[in-house]
VEXDREN-2710 file (C-alpha; in Angstrom, 1 decimal):
% VEXDREN-2710
k/r/px/py/pz
1/MET/-23.8/45.1/-8.4
2/THR/-24.6/41.6/-9.8
3/ASP/-27.2/39.3/-8.2
4/GLU/-25.1/36.2/-7.5
5/VAL/-23.5/35.9/-4.0
6/ILE/-20.2/34.1/-3.9
7/ALA/-18.9/32.4/-0.7
8/ALA/-15.2/31.8/-0.5
9/LEU/-14.7/29.1/2.2
10/GLY/-11.2/29.6/3.5
11/ALA/-9.6/32.9/4.2
12/GLY/-6.1/32.2/3.0
13/ARG/-4.4/33.4/-0.1
14/MET/-6.7/31.7/-2.6
15/GLY/-9.9/32.7/-0.8
16/ARG/-8.7/36.3/-0.6
17/GLY/-7.8/36.3/-4.3
18/ILE/-11.1/34.9/-5.3
19/ALA/-12.9/37.5/-3.1
20/VAL/-11.0/40.3/-4.9
21/ALA/-11.8/38.8/-8.4
22/PHE/-15.6/38.6/-7.7
23/ALA/-15.9/41.9/-5.8
24/TYR/-14.0/43.7/-8.6
25/ALA/-16.6/42.3/-11.0
26/GLY/-19.5/43.6/-8.9
27/HIS/-20.4/40.5/-6.8
28/ARG/-21.2/40.4/-3.1
29/VAL/-18.6/38.0/-1.5
30/HIS/-18.8/36.2/1.8
31/LEU/-15.2/35.4/2.9
32/ILE/-15.4/32.6/5.5
33/ASP/-12.6/31.5/7.8
34/ALA/-13.0/27.7/7.9
35/LYS/-10.8/27.2/11.0
36/PRO/-12.5/27.3/14.4
37/ARG/-10.9/30.0/16.6
38/ASP/-11.6/31.9/19.8
39/ALA/-13.2/35.3/19.4
40/ALA/-10.0/37.3/19.6
41/ASP/-8.1/35.1/17.1
42/ALA/-11.1/35.1/14.7
43/ALA/-11.2/38.9/14.8
44/ARG/-7.5/39.0/14.1
45/VAL/-7.7/36.7/11.0
46/ALA/-10.7/38.7/9.7
47/ASP/-8.9/42.0/10.1
48/GLU/-5.7/40.6/8.4
49/ALA/-7.7/39.2/5.5
50/LEU/-9.6/42.4/4.9
51/ALA/-6.4/44.5/5.2
52/ASP/-4.7/42.2/2.7
53/ILE/-7.6/42.5/0.3
54/ARG/-7.6/46.3/0.7
55/ALA/-3.9/46.3/-0.1
56/THR/-4.5/44.2/-3.2
57/PHE/-7.1/46.7/-4.5
58/GLY/-4.5/49.4/-3.9
59/MET/-2.0/47.5/-6.0
60/MET/-4.7/47.1/-8.7
61/ALA/-5.2/50.8/-8.6
62/ARG/-1.5/51.3/-9.2
63/LEU/-1.8/49.0/-12.2
64/GLY/-4.5/51.2/-13.6
65/LEU/-7.3/48.6/-13.0
66/LEU/-9.4/50.9/-10.8
67/ASP/-9.4/54.4/-9.5
68/PRO/-8.2/54.6/-5.8
69/SER/-11.5/56.2/-4.9
70/GLU/-13.3/52.9/-5.9
71/THR/-11.5/50.9/-3.2
72/ASN/-14.1/51.5/-0.5
73/THR/-16.9/50.5/-3.0
74/MET/-15.0/47.2/-3.7
75/MET/-14.4/46.6/0.0
76/ALA/-18.1/47.1/0.9
77/ARG/-18.9/44.1/-1.3
78/ILE/-16.9/41.8/0.9
79/HIS/-18.0/40.5/4.3
80/ALA/-15.9/38.4/6.6
81/PHE/-17.3/35.5/8.7
82/GLY/-15.7/33.3/11.2
83/ALA/-16.1/29.5/11.3
84/ASP/-18.7/29.9/14.1
85/ALA/-20.8/31.8/11.6
86/LEU/-20.6/29.3/8.8
87/ALA/-24.4/29.1/8.4
88/GLU/-24.7/32.9/8.2
89/GLY/-21.8/33.1/5.7
90/LEU/-23.3/30.5/3.4
91/HIS/-26.8/32.0/3.6
92/GLY/-27.9/33.2/0.2
93/ALA/-24.7/32.0/-1.5
94/ASP/-25.2/30.9/-5.1
95/VAL/-21.6/29.6/-5.5
96/ILE/-19.4/28.2/-2.8
97/LEU/-15.6/28.0/-3.6
98/GLU/-13.7/25.9/-1.0
99/GLY/-10.1/26.8/-0.5
100/VAL/-9.0/25.1/2.7
101/PRO/-5.6/23.3/3.1
102/GLU/-4.7/20.5/0.7
103/THR/-5.5/17.5/3.0
104/MET/-8.3/15.1/2.6
105/ALA/-9.3/15.6/6.3
106/ALA/-9.6/19.4/5.8
107/LYS/-11.5/19.0/2.5
108/GLU/-13.9/16.4/4.0
109/ASP/-14.6/18.6/7.0
110/ALA/-15.2/21.8/5.0
111/LEU/-17.2/20.3/2.2
112/SER/-19.4/18.1/4.3
113/ARG/-20.3/21.0/6.7
114/ALA/-20.8/23.5/3.9
115/SER/-23.0/21.2/1.8
116/ALA/-25.2/20.4/4.7
117/LEU/-25.9/24.2/5.2
118/ALA/-25.9/25.4/1.6
119/ALA/-29.0/26.1/-0.4
120/PRO/-30.0/23.1/-2.5
121/GLY/-29.3/24.9/-5.8
122/ALA/-25.9/26.3/-4.7
123/ILE/-22.9/25.2/-6.8
124/ILE/-20.0/23.9/-4.6
125/ALA/-16.5/23.8/-6.0
126/SER/-13.1/23.0/-4.6
127/THR/-10.1/25.0/-5.7
128/THR/-7.8/22.1/-4.9
129/SER/-4.7/21.8/-7.0
130/THR/-4.0/18.2/-6.2
131/ILE/-7.1/16.1/-5.3
132/LEU/-9.4/14.7/-7.9
133/SER/-13.0/15.8/-8.0
134/ASN/-14.2/12.2/-7.9
135/ASP/-12.4/11.7/-4.6
136/LEU/-14.0/14.8/-3.1
137/GLN/-17.5/14.3/-4.5
138/PRO/-18.6/11.8/-1.8
139/PHE/-18.1/14.4/0.9
140/VAL/-20.8/16.6/-0.6
141/THR/-24.5/16.4/0.1
142/GLY/-25.9/16.6/-3.5
143/PRO/-22.7/15.6/-5.3
144/GLU/-24.2/16.4/-8.7
145/ARG/-23.7/20.1/-7.8
146/PHE/-20.0/19.6/-7.0
147/LEU/-16.9/20.0/-9.2
148/ASN/-13.3/21.3/-9.0
149/ALA/-12.4/24.8/-10.1
150/HIS/-8.6/25.3/-10.0
151/TRP/-7.6/28.9/-10.0
152/LEU/-4.0/30.0/-10.7
153/ASN/-2.3/32.5/-8.4
154/PRO/-2.7/35.4/-8.3
155/ALA/-6.3/34.5/-8.7
156/PHE/-7.4/38.1/-9.2
157/LEU/-5.1/38.5/-12.2
158/VAL/-4.6/35.2/-14.0
159/PRO/-7.5/34.6/-16.4
160/LEU/-7.5/30.9/-16.5
161/VAL/-9.6/28.7/-14.3
162/GLU/-9.5/24.9/-14.9
163/ILE/-12.9/23.3/-14.3
164/SER/-12.9/19.5/-13.6
165/PRO/-16.3/17.9/-13.1
166/GLY/-16.6/14.6/-11.3
167/ASP/-18.3/11.5/-12.7
168/VAL/-21.7/12.5/-11.3
169/THR/-21.5/16.3/-11.8
170/ASP/-24.6/17.6/-13.6
171/PRO/-23.4/19.1/-16.9
172/ALA/-25.7/22.1/-16.2
173/VAL/-23.6/22.9/-13.1
174/THR/-20.5/22.9/-15.2
175/ASP/-22.2/25.2/-17.8
176/ARG/-23.4/27.6/-15.0
177/LEU/-19.9/27.9/-13.5
178/LYS/-18.3/28.4/-16.9
179/ALA/-20.8/31.2/-17.7
180/LEU/-20.2/32.9/-14.3
181/LEU/-16.5/32.8/-14.7
182/THR/-16.7/34.1/-18.3
183/ARG/-18.8/37.0/-17.1
184/ILE/-16.1/38.1/-14.7
185/GLY/-13.5/38.0/-17.4
186/LYS/-12.0/34.6/-16.7
187/VAL/-11.1/32.0/-19.3
188/PRO/-12.6/28.7/-18.0
189/VAL/-11.5/25.4/-19.5
190/VAL/-12.9/22.0/-18.8
191/CYS/-10.9/18.8/-18.2
192/LYS/-11.8/15.4/-16.9
193/ALA/-10.9/14.3/-13.4
194/ALA/-7.2/13.6/-14.1
195/PRO/-4.1/14.3/-12.0
196/GLY/-2.5/17.7/-12.7
197/TYR/-5.4/19.3/-14.7
198/ILE/-3.9/20.9/-17.8
199/VAL/-1.5/23.7/-16.8
200/PRO/0.2/22.1/-13.8
201/ARG/0.7/18.9/-15.8
202/ILE/2.5/20.8/-18.5
203/GLN/4.3/23.0/-16.1
204/ILE/5.7/20.1/-14.1
205/LEU/7.3/18.6/-17.2
206/ALA/8.8/22.0/-18.3
207/MET/10.1/23.0/-14.9
208/ASN/11.7/19.6/-14.2
209/GLU/13.4/19.7/-17.6
210/ALA/14.7/23.2/-16.9
211/ALA/16.1/22.0/-13.5
212/ARG/17.6/18.9/-15.2
213/MET/19.5/21.1/-17.7
214/VAL/21.0/23.0/-14.8
215/GLU/21.9/19.7/-13.2
216/GLU/23.5/18.5/-16.4
217/GLY/25.4/21.8/-16.9
218/VAL/23.7/22.4/-20.3
219/ALA/23.3/26.2/-19.5
220/THR/23.2/28.6/-16.6
221/PRO/20.0/29.2/-14.8
222/GLU/20.1/32.8/-16.1
223/ASP/20.4/31.7/-19.8
224/ILE/17.7/29.0/-19.4
225/ASP/15.3/31.7/-18.1
226/LEU/16.2/34.1/-20.9
227/ALA/15.6/31.3/-23.4
228/THR/12.2/30.5/-21.9
229/ARG/11.1/34.1/-21.7
230/TYR/12.2/35.2/-25.2
231/GLY/12.0/31.9/-27.2
232/PHE/9.4/29.8/-25.4
233/GLY/7.1/32.1/-23.4
234/PHE/6.3/34.9/-25.7
235/ARG/5.3/32.5/-28.5
236/PHE/3.0/30.5/-26.3
237/ALA/1.3/33.6/-25.2
238/VAL/0.1/33.8/-28.8
239/LEU/-0.1/30.2/-29.9
240/GLY/-1.5/27.3/-27.9
241/LEU/0.8/24.3/-27.6
242/LEU/-1.2/22.1/-30.0
243/GLU/-1.7/25.1/-32.3
244/PHE/2.0/25.5/-32.3
245/ILE/2.5/21.8/-33.4
246/ASP/0.1/22.4/-36.3
247/TRP/1.8/25.7/-37.2
248/GLY/5.2/24.2/-37.8
249/GLY/3.9/20.7/-38.7
250/GLY/3.4/17.6/-36.6
251/ASP/6.2/15.9/-38.6
252/ILE/8.8/18.2/-37.0
253/LEU/7.7/17.1/-33.6
254/TYR/7.7/13.5/-34.8
255/TYR/11.3/13.5/-36.0
256/ALA/12.6/15.7/-33.2
257/SER/11.1/13.3/-30.6
258/ARG/12.7/10.3/-32.3
259/TYR/16.1/12.1/-32.4
260/MET/15.9/13.3/-28.8
261/THR/14.9/9.9/-27.5
262/GLY/17.9/8.3/-29.2
263/ALA/20.3/11.0/-28.4
264/THR/19.5/11.1/-24.7
265/GLY/18.5/7.5/-24.2
266/SER/15.4/8.7/-22.3
267/ASP/11.8/7.8/-23.1
268/ARG/10.7/11.2/-21.7
269/PHE/11.2/12.7/-25.1
270/ALA/9.2/9.9/-26.9
271/ALA/6.1/11.2/-28.9
272/PRO/2.7/9.9/-27.8
273/GLN/0.8/7.6/-30.2
274/VAL/-1.4/10.4/-31.4
275/ILE/1.6/12.1/-33.1
276/GLU/2.3/8.9/-35.0
277/ASP/-1.3/8.5/-35.9
278/ASN/-1.5/12.1/-37.2
279/MET/1.5/11.4/-39.4
280/GLU/0.0/8.2/-40.8
281/GLN/-3.3/9.9/-41.5
282/GLY/-1.9/13.0/-43.2
283/ARG/-2.9/15.3/-40.3
284/ARG/0.3/17.3/-39.9
285/GLY/-1.3/20.7/-39.4
286/LEU/-1.8/23.9/-41.4
287/ARG/-0.4/22.6/-44.7
288/ASP/-2.7/19.6/-44.6
289/GLY/-5.8/21.6/-43.4
290/GLN/-6.0/19.2/-40.4
291/GLY/-3.9/18.5/-37.4
292/PHE/-5.0/18.7/-33.8
293/LEU/-7.2/21.6/-34.9
294/ASN/-9.3/21.9/-38.1
295/TYR/-8.3/24.5/-40.6
296/ASP/-10.7/23.4/-43.3
297/GLY/-12.2/26.5/-45.1
298/MET/-10.0/28.9/-43.1
299/ASP/-8.2/31.8/-44.8
300/VAL/-4.8/30.5/-43.7
301/ALA/-2.9/33.5/-44.9
302/ALA/-5.1/35.9/-42.9
303/TYR/-4.8/33.6/-39.9
304/GLN/-1.0/33.5/-40.1
305/GLN/-0.8/37.3/-40.5
306/GLY/-3.0/37.7/-37.4
307/ARG/-0.8/35.5/-35.4
308/LEU/2.4/37.3/-36.6
309/ASP/0.8/40.6/-35.7
310/ALA/0.2/39.3/-32.2
311/PHE/3.9/38.1/-32.1
312/ALA/5.0/41.6/-33.0
313/ALA/2.7/43.2/-30.4
314/MET/4.2/40.8/-27.7
315/LEU/7.8/41.7/-28.8
316/ARG/6.9/45.4/-28.7
317/HIS/5.6/45.0/-25.2
318/LEU/8.8/43.3/-24.2
319/GLY/11.0/45.9/-25.9
320/LYS/12.5/43.2/-28.1
321/LEU/11.5/44.1/-31.6
322/PRO/14.3/43.6/-34.2
323/VAL/16.8/46.4/-34.1
324/LYS/16.8/48.5/-37.3
325/GLY/20.1/49.7/-38.6
END
């Protein structure tokens, strides 16, 4: 078992998922219900949360991620606390991950109470998907130890965690949280305090465009989903979006954006200034050795072969390799 103690403040879906992730990785976890309740209701919520977590470990066993006999060991690492035992639940916690409802009032209440009771060196992070870290930082005693850590559901499976420091967050705190998440197998990325982080911002555009195509009668929902699974999704499981621009060449996006803007009469397809700047500066991607990423000195042929190998592996997993006659 690892030394760091994790407190998940909020016993809902996110708190339970985080508890599973850290307990699976060998951490002691304090799962704290942030809502004041009478004794009977508090016991009910704790029992429900622990039963749900046990069921999640059972599902992970069915996925081959642990032996069923290990479930009790995992569960022994998680301890449930009611709101009336907040001080006890936070005692000894090295990292506190707040996951209460997405309202400023709920966040202010939870963060102010938790930071007043937490150890001075404890990292405090909100898992909010909507509120900027700069707007939450004033609620925390010792705001330099606070930042946002946005997990994607299901938290125990999705590797990505988006870390968003506030203006006064100590960079060492960001580094500590990144290191911790990396040790438990997560992929932390850092973005500034901006609406939508990285993934939700991209997802919103893609999902709205898919819905718009249904609205316009471009294709059926079934065909749009097939197109995203087998044309869009599997490629972006291998190449990042900016890497994909470089792979094909930024000039393709430049001209496609101009055409789509004119053909649809909508500015939503217009390229940002950076695409035009890259065109002017000869930074179109792989063939120029520079794009959004730097390919200078890279064995480009080996890099391309590696990515194609990964494409083939994804298609093999999906059962969609080319059919041989």
